[in-house]
N, CA, C, O and CB atoms as a CASP TS submission, in Angstrom:
PFRMAT TS
TARGET T0000
AUTHOR 0000-0000-0000
METHOD Language model
MODEL 1
PARENT N/A
ATOM      1  N   MET     1     -11.155   4.606   2.119  1.00  0.00           N
ATOM      2  CA  MET     1      -9.942   5.233   1.030  1.00  0.00           C
ATOM      3  C   MET     1     -10.232   4.235  -0.011  1.00  0.00           C
ATOM      4  O   MET     1     -10.665   3.120   0.281  1.00  0.00           O
ATOM      5  CB  MET     1      -8.081   5.209   1.574  1.00  0.00           C
ATOM      6  N   LYS     2      -9.965   4.677  -1.429  1.00  0.00           N
ATOM      7  CA  LYS     2      -9.678   3.851  -2.427  1.00  0.00           C
ATOM      8  C   LYS     2      -8.210   3.099  -2.232  1.00  0.00           C
ATOM      9  O   LYS     2      -7.204   3.743  -1.933  1.00  0.00           O
ATOM     10  CB  LYS     2      -9.778   4.673  -3.680  1.00  0.00           C
ATOM     11  N   VAL     3      -8.204   2.034  -2.384  1.00  0.00           N
ATOM     12  CA  VAL     3      -6.750   1.001  -2.698  1.00  0.00           C
ATOM     13  C   VAL     3      -6.807  -0.086  -3.839  1.00  0.00           C
ATOM     14  O   VAL     3      -7.326  -1.183  -4.046  1.00  0.00           O
ATOM     15  CB  VAL     3      -6.381   0.025  -1.305  1.00  0.00           C
ATOM     16  N   GLN     4      -5.705   1.139  -4.678  1.00  0.00           N
ATOM     17  CA  GLN     4      -5.432   0.350  -5.758  1.00  0.00           C
ATOM     18  C   GLN     4      -4.479  -0.988  -5.449  1.00  0.00           C
ATOM     19  O   GLN     4      -3.525  -0.682  -4.735  1.00  0.00           O
ATOM     20  CB  GLN     4      -4.809   1.274  -6.763  1.00  0.00           C
ATOM     21  N   LEU     5      -4.504  -1.936  -5.699  1.00  0.00           N
ATOM     22  CA  LEU     5      -3.720  -3.254  -5.648  1.00  0.00           C
ATOM     23  C   LEU     5      -3.104  -3.766  -6.642  1.00  0.00           C
ATOM     24  O   LEU     5      -3.719  -3.544  -7.685  1.00  0.00           O
ATOM     25  CB  LEU     5      -4.386  -4.198  -5.320  1.00  0.00           C
ATOM     26  N   SER     6      -1.976  -4.472  -6.817  1.00  0.00           N
ATOM     27  CA  SER     6      -1.702  -5.266  -7.725  1.00  0.00           C
ATOM     28  C   SER     6      -1.404  -6.618  -7.274  1.00  0.00           C
ATOM     29  O   SER     6      -1.288  -6.974  -6.101  1.00  0.00           O
ATOM     30  CB  SER     6      -0.783  -4.756  -8.406  1.00  0.00           C
ATOM     31  N   HIS     7      -1.267  -7.484  -8.532  1.00  0.00           N
ATOM     32  CA  HIS     7      -1.042  -8.815  -8.408  1.00  0.00           C
ATOM     33  C   HIS     7      -1.786  -9.810  -6.985  1.00  0.00           C
ATOM     34  O   HIS     7      -1.236 -10.177  -5.946  1.00  0.00           O
ATOM     35  CB  HIS     7       0.520  -8.793  -8.398  1.00  0.00           C
ATOM     36  N   PRO     8      -3.163 -10.019  -7.445  1.00  0.00           N
ATOM     37  CA  PRO     8      -3.703  -9.591  -8.661  1.00  0.00           C
ATOM     38  C   PRO     8      -4.257  -7.905  -8.421  1.00  0.00           C
ATOM     39  O   PRO     8      -4.330  -7.255  -7.378  1.00  0.00           O
ATOM     40  CB  PRO     8      -4.965 -10.726  -9.089  1.00  0.00           C
ATOM     41  N   GLU     9      -4.605  -7.521  -9.872  1.00  0.00           N
ATOM     42  CA  GLU     9      -4.864  -6.130  -9.820  1.00  0.00           C
ATOM     43  C   GLU     9      -6.097  -6.164  -9.517  1.00  0.00           C
ATOM     44  O   GLU     9      -6.819  -7.048  -9.980  1.00  0.00           O
ATOM     45  CB  GLU     9      -4.590  -5.329 -10.959  1.00  0.00           C
ATOM     46  N   ARG    10      -6.597  -5.152  -8.635  1.00  0.00           N
ATOM     47  CA  ARG    10      -8.014  -4.750  -8.160  1.00  0.00           C
ATOM     48  C   ARG    10      -8.069  -3.367  -7.215  1.00  0.00           C
ATOM     49  O   ARG    10      -7.084  -2.701  -6.897  1.00  0.00           O
ATOM     50  CB  ARG    10      -8.628  -6.035  -7.272  1.00  0.00           C
ATOM     51  N   GLN    11      -9.061  -3.174  -6.949  1.00  0.00           N
ATOM     52  CA  GLN    11      -9.462  -1.836  -6.135  1.00  0.00           C
ATOM     53  C   GLN    11     -10.503  -2.410  -5.371  1.00  0.00           C
ATOM     54  O   GLN    11     -11.421  -3.181  -5.652  1.00  0.00           O
ATOM     55  CB  GLN    11      -9.995  -0.450  -7.032  1.00  0.00           C
ATOM     56  N   VAL    12     -10.026  -1.680  -4.027  1.00  0.00           N
ATOM     57  CA  VAL    12     -10.944  -1.700  -2.590  1.00  0.00           C
ATOM     58  C   VAL    12     -11.176  -0.895  -2.224  1.00  0.00           C
ATOM     59  O   VAL    12     -10.553   0.090  -2.621  1.00  0.00           O
ATOM     60  CB  VAL    12     -10.661  -2.148  -1.539  1.00  0.00           C
ATOM     61  N   GLU    13     -12.391  -0.693  -1.056  1.00  0.00           N
ATOM     62  CA  GLU    13     -12.682   0.664  -0.326  1.00  0.00           C
ATOM     63  C   GLU    13     -12.243  -0.031   1.030  1.00  0.00           C
ATOM     64  O   GLU    13     -12.499  -1.191   1.352  1.00  0.00           O
ATOM     65  CB  GLU    13     -14.452   1.393  -0.414  1.00  0.00           C
ATOM     66  N   ILE    14     -11.467   0.993   1.827  1.00  0.00           N
ATOM     67  CA  ILE    14     -11.276   0.430   2.922  1.00  0.00           C
ATOM     68  C   ILE    14     -11.801   1.952   3.816  1.00  0.00           C
ATOM     69  O   ILE    14     -11.806   3.003   3.176  1.00  0.00           O
ATOM     70  CB  ILE    14      -9.619  -0.277   3.063  1.00  0.00           C
ATOM     71  N   LYS    15     -12.174   1.957   5.117  1.00  0.00           N
ATOM     72  CA  LYS    15     -12.608   2.782   6.173  1.00  0.00           C
ATOM     73  C   LYS    15     -11.817   3.396   6.484  1.00  0.00           C
ATOM     74  O   LYS    15     -10.925   2.606   6.792  1.00  0.00           O
ATOM     75  CB  LYS    15     -13.053   2.354   7.140  1.00  0.00           C
ATOM     76  N   GLY    16     -11.364   4.689   6.688  1.00  0.00           N
ATOM     77  CA  GLY    16     -10.153   5.344   7.191  1.00  0.00           C
ATOM     78  C   GLY    16     -10.790   6.122   8.384  1.00  0.00           C
ATOM     79  O   GLY    16     -11.970   5.965   8.699  1.00  0.00           O
ATOM     80  N   PRO    17     -10.057   6.854   8.938  1.00  0.00           N
ATOM     81  CA  PRO    17      -8.347   7.104   9.180  1.00  0.00           C
ATOM     82  C   PRO    17      -8.197   5.826   9.512  1.00  0.00           C
ATOM     83  O   PRO    17      -9.052   5.124  10.050  1.00  0.00           O
ATOM     84  CB  PRO    17      -7.685   8.247  10.434  1.00  0.00           C
ATOM     85  N   LYS    18      -6.919   5.456   9.141  1.00  0.00           N
ATOM     86  CA  LYS    18      -6.139   4.451   9.289  1.00  0.00           C
ATOM     87  C   LYS    18      -4.304   4.801   9.173  1.00  0.00           C
ATOM     88  O   LYS    18      -3.815   5.652   8.431  1.00  0.00           O
ATOM     89  CB  LYS    18      -6.726   3.479   8.204  1.00  0.00           C
ATOM     90  N   ARG    19      -3.757   4.154   9.842  1.00  0.00           N
ATOM     91  CA  ARG    19      -2.095   4.101   9.607  1.00  0.00           C
ATOM     92  C   ARG    19      -1.790   3.114   8.250  1.00  0.00           C
ATOM     93  O   ARG    19      -2.611   2.237   7.983  1.00  0.00           O
ATOM     94  CB  ARG    19      -1.223   3.332  11.152  1.00  0.00           C
ATOM     95  N   VAL    20      -0.835   3.254   7.585  1.00  0.00           N
ATOM     96  CA  VAL    20      -0.382   2.388   6.890  1.00  0.00           C
ATOM     97  C   VAL    20      -0.114   1.095   6.970  1.00  0.00           C
ATOM     98  O   VAL    20      -0.394   0.233   6.136  1.00  0.00           O
ATOM     99  CB  VAL    20       0.295   2.725   6.659  1.00  0.00           C
ATOM    100  N   ARG    21       0.534   0.944   8.174  1.00  0.00           N
ATOM    101  CA  ARG    21       0.712  -0.329   8.806  1.00  0.00           C
ATOM    102  C   ARG    21      -0.565  -1.028   9.282  1.00  0.00           C
ATOM    103  O   ARG    21      -0.714  -2.232   9.073  1.00  0.00           O
ATOM    104  CB  ARG    21       1.600  -0.154   9.926  1.00  0.00           C
ATOM    105  N   GLU    22      -1.475  -0.310   9.908  1.00  0.00           N
ATOM    106  CA  GLU    22      -2.877  -1.253   9.693  1.00  0.00           C
ATOM    107  C   GLU    22      -3.566  -1.430   8.599  1.00  0.00           C
ATOM    108  O   GLU    22      -4.492  -2.240   8.577  1.00  0.00           O
ATOM    109  CB  GLU    22      -3.879  -0.886  10.396  1.00  0.00           C
ATOM    110  N   LEU    23      -3.252  -0.770   7.628  1.00  0.00           N
ATOM    111  CA  LEU    23      -4.265  -0.822   6.432  1.00  0.00           C
ATOM    112  C   LEU    23      -3.112  -2.306   5.879  1.00  0.00           C
ATOM    113  O   LEU    23      -3.712  -3.315   5.508  1.00  0.00           O
ATOM    114  CB  LEU    23      -4.446   1.080   5.140  1.00  0.00           C
ATOM    115  N   LEU    24      -2.134  -2.328   5.867  1.00  0.00           N
ATOM    116  CA  LEU    24      -1.658  -3.578   5.115  1.00  0.00           C
ATOM    117  C   LEU    24      -2.018  -4.659   6.211  1.00  0.00           C
ATOM    118  O   LEU    24      -2.246  -5.740   5.667  1.00  0.00           O
ATOM    119  CB  LEU    24       0.080  -3.557   4.658  1.00  0.00           C
ATOM    120  N   ARG    25      -2.139  -4.703   7.566  1.00  0.00           N
ATOM    121  CA  ARG    25      -2.299  -5.801   8.265  1.00  0.00           C
ATOM    122  C   ARG    25      -3.582  -6.073   7.881  1.00  0.00           C
ATOM    123  O   ARG    25      -3.768  -7.257   7.601  1.00  0.00           O
ATOM    124  CB  ARG    25      -2.051  -5.720   9.665  1.00  0.00           C
ATOM    125  N   ASP    26      -4.699  -5.213   7.763  1.00  0.00           N
ATOM    126  CA  ASP    26      -6.198  -5.226   7.252  1.00  0.00           C
ATOM    127  C   ASP    26      -6.241  -6.071   5.887  1.00  0.00           C
ATOM    128  O   ASP    26      -7.112  -6.922   5.705  1.00  0.00           O
ATOM    129  CB  ASP    26      -6.785  -3.597   6.962  1.00  0.00           C
ATOM    130  N   LEU    27      -5.271  -5.792   4.963  1.00  0.00           N
ATOM    131  CA  LEU    27      -5.357  -6.472   3.619  1.00  0.00           C
ATOM    132  C   LEU    27      -4.378  -7.551   4.019  1.00  0.00           C
ATOM    133  O   LEU    27      -4.043  -8.069   2.954  1.00  0.00           O
ATOM    134  CB  LEU    27      -4.933  -5.528   2.197  1.00  0.00           C
ATOM    135  N   ASN    28      -3.855  -8.051   4.843  1.00  0.00           N
ATOM    136  CA  ASN    28      -3.219  -9.256   5.179  1.00  0.00           C
ATOM    137  C   ASN    28      -1.962  -9.460   4.114  1.00  0.00           C
ATOM    138  O   ASN    28      -1.711 -10.393   3.352  1.00  0.00           O
ATOM    139  CB  ASN    28      -4.326 -10.470   5.139  1.00  0.00           C
ATOM    140  N   LEU    29      -1.156  -7.996   4.415  1.00  0.00           N
ATOM    141  CA  LEU    29      -0.005  -7.746   3.474  1.00  0.00           C
ATOM    142  C   LEU    29       1.281  -7.807   3.986  1.00  0.00           C
ATOM    143  O   LEU    29       1.394  -6.616   4.277  1.00  0.00           O
ATOM    144  CB  LEU    29      -0.088  -6.520   2.890  1.00  0.00           C
ATOM    145  N   VAL    30       2.268  -8.276   4.294  1.00  0.00           N
ATOM    146  CA  VAL    30       3.579  -8.353   4.925  1.00  0.00           C
ATOM    147  C   VAL    30       4.088  -6.510   4.519  1.00  0.00           C
ATOM    148  O   VAL    30       4.222  -6.064   3.380  1.00  0.00           O
ATOM    149  CB  VAL    30       4.709  -9.890   4.072  1.00  0.00           C
ATOM    150  N   ALA    31       4.252  -5.866   5.605  1.00  0.00           N
ATOM    151  CA  ALA    31       4.724  -4.369   5.042  1.00  0.00           C
ATOM    152  C   ALA    31       5.863  -4.372   4.627  1.00  0.00           C
ATOM    153  O   ALA    31       6.123  -3.633   3.677  1.00  0.00           O
ATOM    154  CB  ALA    31       4.739  -3.258   5.940  1.00  0.00           C
ATOM    155  N   GLU    32       6.940  -5.235   5.229  1.00  0.00           N
ATOM    156  CA  GLU    32       8.413  -5.096   4.439  1.00  0.00           C
ATOM    157  C   GLU    32       8.431  -5.145   3.184  1.00  0.00           C
ATOM    158  O   GLU    32       9.253  -4.505   2.527  1.00  0.00           O
ATOM    159  CB  GLU    32       9.365  -6.060   4.713  1.00  0.00           C
ATOM    160  N   ALA    33       7.308  -6.098   2.527  1.00  0.00           N
ATOM    161  CA  ALA    33       7.416  -6.867   1.157  1.00  0.00           C
ATOM    162  C   ALA    33       6.151  -5.797   0.088  1.00  0.00           C
ATOM    163  O   ALA    33       5.757  -6.102  -1.038  1.00  0.00           O
ATOM    164  CB  ALA    33       6.829  -8.959   1.457  1.00  0.00           C
ATOM    165  N   HIS    34       5.775  -4.607   0.851  1.00  0.00           N
ATOM    166  CA  HIS    34       4.898  -3.476   0.081  1.00  0.00           C
ATOM    167  C   HIS    34       5.303  -2.382   0.197  1.00  0.00           C
ATOM    168  O   HIS    34       5.972  -2.001   1.158  1.00  0.00           O
ATOM    169  CB  HIS    34       3.614  -3.302   0.406  1.00  0.00           C
ATOM    170  N   LEU    35       4.910  -1.569  -0.927  1.00  0.00           N
ATOM    171  CA  LEU    35       5.104  -0.038  -1.136  1.00  0.00           C
ATOM    172  C   LEU    35       3.742   0.501  -1.245  1.00  0.00           C
ATOM    173  O   LEU    35       2.923   0.129  -2.085  1.00  0.00           O
ATOM    174  CB  LEU    35       5.982   0.362  -2.471  1.00  0.00           C
ATOM    175  N   VAL    36       3.547   1.398  -0.349  1.00  0.00           N
ATOM    176  CA  VAL    36       2.274   2.601  -0.608  1.00  0.00           C
ATOM    177  C   VAL    36       2.569   3.653  -0.968  1.00  0.00           C
ATOM    178  O   VAL    36       3.625   4.234  -0.721  1.00  0.00           O
ATOM    179  CB  VAL    36       1.485   3.028   0.427  1.00  0.00           C
ATOM    180  N   ILE    37       1.553   4.087  -1.683  1.00  0.00           N
ATOM    181  CA  ILE    37       1.968   5.270  -2.505  1.00  0.00           C
ATOM    182  C   ILE    37       0.632   6.233  -2.783  1.00  0.00           C
ATOM    183  O   ILE    37      -0.372   5.803  -3.353  1.00  0.00           O
ATOM    184  CB  ILE    37       2.658   4.714  -3.976  1.00  0.00           C
ATOM    185  N   ARG    38       0.758   7.475  -2.341  1.00  0.00           N
ATOM    186  CA  ARG    38      -0.197   8.598  -2.085  1.00  0.00           C
ATOM    187  C   ARG    38       0.079   9.073  -2.858  1.00  0.00           C
ATOM    188  O   ARG    38       1.259   9.409  -2.768  1.00  0.00           O
ATOM    189  CB  ARG    38      -0.312   9.369  -1.078  1.00  0.00           C
ATOM    190  N   GLY    39      -0.647   9.530  -4.243  1.00  0.00           N
ATOM    191  CA  GLY    39      -0.546  10.229  -5.326  1.00  0.00           C
ATOM    192  C   GLY    39       0.916   9.975  -5.769  1.00  0.00           C
ATOM    193  O   GLY    39       1.096   8.864  -6.267  1.00  0.00           O
ATOM    194  N   ASP    40       2.196  10.938  -5.670  1.00  0.00           N
ATOM    195  CA  ASP    40       2.902  10.819  -6.171  1.00  0.00           C
ATOM    196  C   ASP    40       4.249  10.447  -5.269  1.00  0.00           C
ATOM    197  O   ASP    40       5.385  10.352  -5.735  1.00  0.00           O
ATOM    198  CB  ASP    40       2.746  11.718  -6.884  1.00  0.00           C
ATOM    199  N   ASP    41       3.910  10.274  -3.999  1.00  0.00           N
ATOM    200  CA  ASP    41       4.900  10.345  -2.598  1.00  0.00           C
ATOM    201  C   ASP    41       4.706   8.884  -2.309  1.00  0.00           C
ATOM    202  O   ASP    41       3.568   8.420  -2.374  1.00  0.00           O
ATOM    203  CB  ASP    41       4.364  11.500  -1.124  1.00  0.00           C
ATOM    204  N   LEU    42       5.742   8.114  -1.991  1.00  0.00           N
ATOM    205  CA  LEU    42       5.634   6.873  -1.070  1.00  0.00           C
ATOM    206  C   LEU    42       5.718   7.292   0.539  1.00  0.00           C
ATOM    207  O   LEU    42       6.590   8.034   0.991  1.00  0.00           O
ATOM    208  CB  LEU    42       6.915   5.796  -1.451  1.00  0.00           C
ATOM    209  N   VAL    43       4.601   6.653   1.357  1.00  0.00           N
ATOM    210  CA  VAL    43       4.392   6.902   2.567  1.00  0.00           C
ATOM    211  C   VAL    43       4.895   5.739   3.369  1.00  0.00           C
ATOM    212  O   VAL    43       4.970   4.578   2.967  1.00  0.00           O
ATOM    213  CB  VAL    43       3.065   7.218   2.753  1.00  0.00           C
ATOM    214  N   THR    44       5.267   6.238   4.679  1.00  0.00           N
ATOM    215  CA  THR    44       5.812   5.244   5.297  1.00  0.00           C
ATOM    216  C   THR    44       4.797   4.516   6.140  1.00  0.00           C
ATOM    217  O   THR    44       3.610   4.743   5.902  1.00  0.00           O
ATOM    218  CB  THR    44       6.897   5.707   6.011  1.00  0.00           C
ATOM    219  N   GLU    45       5.145   3.595   7.180  1.00  0.00           N
ATOM    220  CA  GLU    45       4.104   2.696   8.008  1.00  0.00           C
ATOM    221  C   GLU    45       3.155   3.555   8.997  1.00  0.00           C
ATOM    222  O   GLU    45       1.935   3.439   9.117  1.00  0.00           O
ATOM    223  CB  GLU    45       4.958   1.579   8.962  1.00  0.00           C
ATOM    224  N   ASP    46       3.980   4.407   9.647  1.00  0.00           N
ATOM    225  CA  ASP    46       3.056   5.547  10.250  1.00  0.00           C
ATOM    226  C   ASP    46       2.593   6.712   9.988  1.00  0.00           C
ATOM    227  O   ASP    46       2.572   7.673  10.757  1.00  0.00           O
ATOM    228  CB  ASP    46       3.364   5.868  11.053  1.00  0.00           C
ATOM    229  N   GLU    47       2.122   6.652   8.654  1.00  0.00           N
ATOM    230  CA  GLU    47       1.636   7.724   8.284  1.00  0.00           C
ATOM    231  C   GLU    47       0.035   7.567   8.182  1.00  0.00           C
ATOM    232  O   GLU    47      -0.546   6.587   7.717  1.00  0.00           O
ATOM    233  CB  GLU    47       2.322   8.101   7.085  1.00  0.00           C
ATOM    234  N   LEU    48      -0.520   8.654   8.676  1.00  0.00           N
ATOM    235  CA  LEU    48      -1.928   8.205   8.849  1.00  0.00           C
ATOM    236  C   LEU    48      -2.690   8.617   7.555  1.00  0.00           C
ATOM    237  O   LEU    48      -2.550   9.742   7.076  1.00  0.00           O
ATOM    238  CB  LEU    48      -2.613   8.865  10.183  1.00  0.00           C
ATOM    239  N   LEU    49      -3.544   7.619   6.973  1.00  0.00           N
ATOM    240  CA  LEU    49      -4.140   7.707   5.759  1.00  0.00           C
ATOM    241  C   LEU    49      -5.705   8.315   6.238  1.00  0.00           C
ATOM    242  O   LEU    49      -6.253   7.884   7.253  1.00  0.00           O
ATOM    243  CB  LEU    49      -4.088   6.153   4.941  1.00  0.00           C
ATOM    244  N   LYS    50      -6.265   9.260   5.456  1.00  0.00           N
ATOM    245  CA  LYS    50      -7.352   9.785   5.538  1.00  0.00           C
ATOM    246  C   LYS    50      -8.477   8.987   4.808  1.00  0.00           C
ATOM    247  O   LYS    50      -8.229   8.227   3.872  1.00  0.00           O
ATOM    248  CB  LYS    50      -7.176  11.032   5.129  1.00  0.00           C
ATOM    249  N   ASP    51      -9.619   9.189   5.256  1.00  0.00           N
ATOM    250  CA  ASP    51     -10.733   8.563   4.191  1.00  0.00           C
ATOM    251  C   ASP    51     -10.831   8.563   2.915  1.00  0.00           C
ATOM    252  O   ASP    51     -11.050   7.707   2.059  1.00  0.00           O
ATOM    253  CB  ASP    51     -11.779   8.974   4.311  1.00  0.00           C
ATOM    254  N   ASP    52     -10.552  10.109   2.934  1.00  0.00           N
ATOM    255  CA  ASP    52     -10.656  10.186   1.489  1.00  0.00           C
ATOM    256  C   ASP    52      -9.435  10.145   0.343  1.00  0.00           C
ATOM    257  O   ASP    52      -9.455  10.610  -0.796  1.00  0.00           O
ATOM    258  CB  ASP    52     -11.289  11.349   1.339  1.00  0.00           C
ATOM    259  N   ASP    53      -8.391   9.445   1.023  1.00  0.00           N
ATOM    260  CA  ASP    53      -7.189   9.335   0.411  1.00  0.00           C
ATOM    261  C   ASP    53      -7.448   8.354  -1.031  1.00  0.00           C
ATOM    262  O   ASP    53      -8.402   7.580  -0.948  1.00  0.00           O
ATOM    263  CB  ASP    53      -6.109   8.701   1.546  1.00  0.00           C
ATOM    264  N   SER    54      -6.824   8.348  -2.060  1.00  0.00           N
ATOM    265  CA  SER    54      -6.340   7.321  -2.690  1.00  0.00           C
ATOM    266  C   SER    54      -4.996   6.644  -2.958  1.00  0.00           C
ATOM    267  O   SER    54      -4.135   7.229  -3.615  1.00  0.00           O
ATOM    268  CB  SER    54      -6.703   7.522  -3.516  1.00  0.00           C
ATOM    269  N   VAL    55      -4.827   5.571  -2.521  1.00  0.00           N
ATOM    270  CA  VAL    55      -3.668   4.961  -2.226  1.00  0.00           C
ATOM    271  C   VAL    55      -3.240   3.726  -3.647  1.00  0.00           C
ATOM    272  O   VAL    55      -4.045   3.183  -4.404  1.00  0.00           O
ATOM    273  CB  VAL    55      -3.958   4.251  -0.608  1.00  0.00           C
ATOM    274  N   GLU    56      -2.186   3.621  -3.631  1.00  0.00           N
ATOM    275  CA  GLU    56      -1.882   2.127  -4.515  1.00  0.00           C
ATOM    276  C   GLU    56      -0.708   1.523  -3.761  1.00  0.00           C
ATOM    277  O   GLU    56       0.305   2.169  -3.492  1.00  0.00           O
ATOM    278  CB  GLU    56      -1.376   2.343  -6.340  1.00  0.00           C
ATOM    279  N   VAL    57      -0.886   0.335  -3.457  1.00  0.00           N
ATOM    280  CA  VAL    57       0.157  -0.833  -2.691  1.00  0.00           C
ATOM    281  C   VAL    57       0.473  -1.527  -3.750  1.00  0.00           C
ATOM    282  O   VAL    57      -0.365  -2.002  -4.518  1.00  0.00           O
ATOM    283  CB  VAL    57      -0.452  -1.907  -1.476  1.00  0.00           C
ATOM    284  N   ARG    58       1.795  -1.648  -3.884  1.00  0.00           N
ATOM    285  CA  ARG    58       2.619  -2.459  -4.807  1.00  0.00           C
ATOM    286  C   ARG    58       3.627  -3.441  -4.282  1.00  0.00           C
ATOM    287  O   ARG    58       4.300  -2.832  -3.451  1.00  0.00           O
ATOM    288  CB  ARG    58       3.318  -1.595  -5.620  1.00  0.00           C
ATOM    289  N   PRO    59       3.966  -4.465  -4.370  1.00  0.00           N
ATOM    290  CA  PRO    59       4.625  -5.275  -3.921  1.00  0.00           C
ATOM    291  C   PRO    59       6.024  -4.775  -4.414  1.00  0.00           C
ATOM    292  O   PRO    59       6.240  -4.146  -5.450  1.00  0.00           O
ATOM    293  CB  PRO    59       4.141  -6.559  -4.253  1.00  0.00           C
ATOM    294  N   VAL    60       7.064  -5.232  -3.337  1.00  0.00           N
ATOM    295  CA  VAL    60       8.573  -4.730  -3.452  1.00  0.00           C
ATOM    296  C   VAL    60       9.096  -5.888  -4.290  1.00  0.00           C
ATOM    297  O   VAL    60       8.772  -7.027  -3.954  1.00  0.00           O
ATOM    298  CB  VAL    60       9.469  -4.519  -1.893  1.00  0.00           C
ATOM    299  N   ILE    61       9.966  -5.676  -5.472  1.00  0.00           N
ATOM    300  CA  ILE    61      10.650  -6.473  -6.391  1.00  0.00           C
ATOM    301  C   ILE    61      11.652  -6.178  -6.461  1.00  0.00           C
ATOM    302  O   ILE    61      11.870  -5.043  -6.885  1.00  0.00           O
ATOM    303  CB  ILE    61      10.306  -6.575  -7.458  1.00  0.00           C
ATOM    304  N   SER    62      12.870  -7.111  -6.052  1.00  0.00           N
ATOM    305  CA  SER    62      13.981  -6.788  -6.218  1.00  0.00           C
ATOM    306  C   SER    62      14.521  -7.722  -7.352  1.00  0.00           C
ATOM    307  O   SER    62      13.654  -8.390  -7.916  1.00  0.00           O
ATOM    308  CB  SER    62      14.623  -6.782  -4.993  1.00  0.00           C
ATOM    309  N   GLY    63      15.687  -7.864  -7.736  1.00  0.00           N
ATOM    310  CA  GLY    63      16.250  -8.293  -8.872  1.00  0.00           C
ATOM    311  C   GLY    63      17.450  -7.938  -9.222  1.00  0.00           C
ATOM    312  O   GLY    63      18.075  -7.377  -8.322  1.00  0.00           O
ATOM    313  N   GLY    64      18.033  -8.077 -10.286  1.00  0.00           N
ATOM    314  CA  GLY    64      19.364  -7.993 -10.703  1.00  0.00           C
ATOM    315  C   GLY    64      20.060  -8.885 -11.771  1.00  0.00           C
ATOM    316  O   GLY    64      19.350  -9.795 -12.201  1.00  0.00           O
ATOM    317  N   SER    65      21.131  -8.805 -12.203  1.00  0.00           N
ATOM    318  CA  SER    65      21.537  -9.696 -13.384  1.00  0.00           C
ATOM    319  C   SER    65      22.260 -10.364 -12.704  1.00  0.00           C
ATOM    320  O   SER    65      22.732  -9.742 -11.751  1.00  0.00           O
ATOM    321  CB  SER    65      22.188  -9.183 -14.641  1.00  0.00           C
ATOM    322  N   TYR    66      22.620 -11.614 -12.810  1.00  0.00           N
ATOM    323  CA  TYR    66      23.404 -12.765 -12.437  1.00  0.00           C
ATOM    324  C   TYR    66      24.444 -13.226 -13.726  1.00  0.00           C
ATOM    325  O   TYR    66      24.262 -13.454 -14.922  1.00  0.00           O
ATOM    326  CB  TYR    66      22.322 -13.985 -12.016  1.00  0.00           C
ATOM    327  N   GLN    67      25.326 -13.232 -13.050  1.00  0.00           N
ATOM    328  CA  GLN    67      26.758 -13.409 -14.240  1.00  0.00           C
ATOM    329  C   GLN    67      27.447 -14.668 -13.771  1.00  0.00           C
ATOM    330  O   GLN    67      28.451 -15.075 -14.355  1.00  0.00           O
ATOM    331  CB  GLN    67      28.119 -11.961 -14.191  1.00  0.00           C
TER
END
């Protein structure tokens, strides 16, 4: 599957099928700190990704205003 990563921005190929949690583990990424998006849909950790899927992995960024 094609995996688009940011921070640093790069694209990698990963052999599927694979669950989202396995993908993140293989990429040495913390599941709670990243979002995985397939098309326009956010996918959960237990969702199965196929070899022909394209996904984007984004870090979770929280913030707000401090007054």
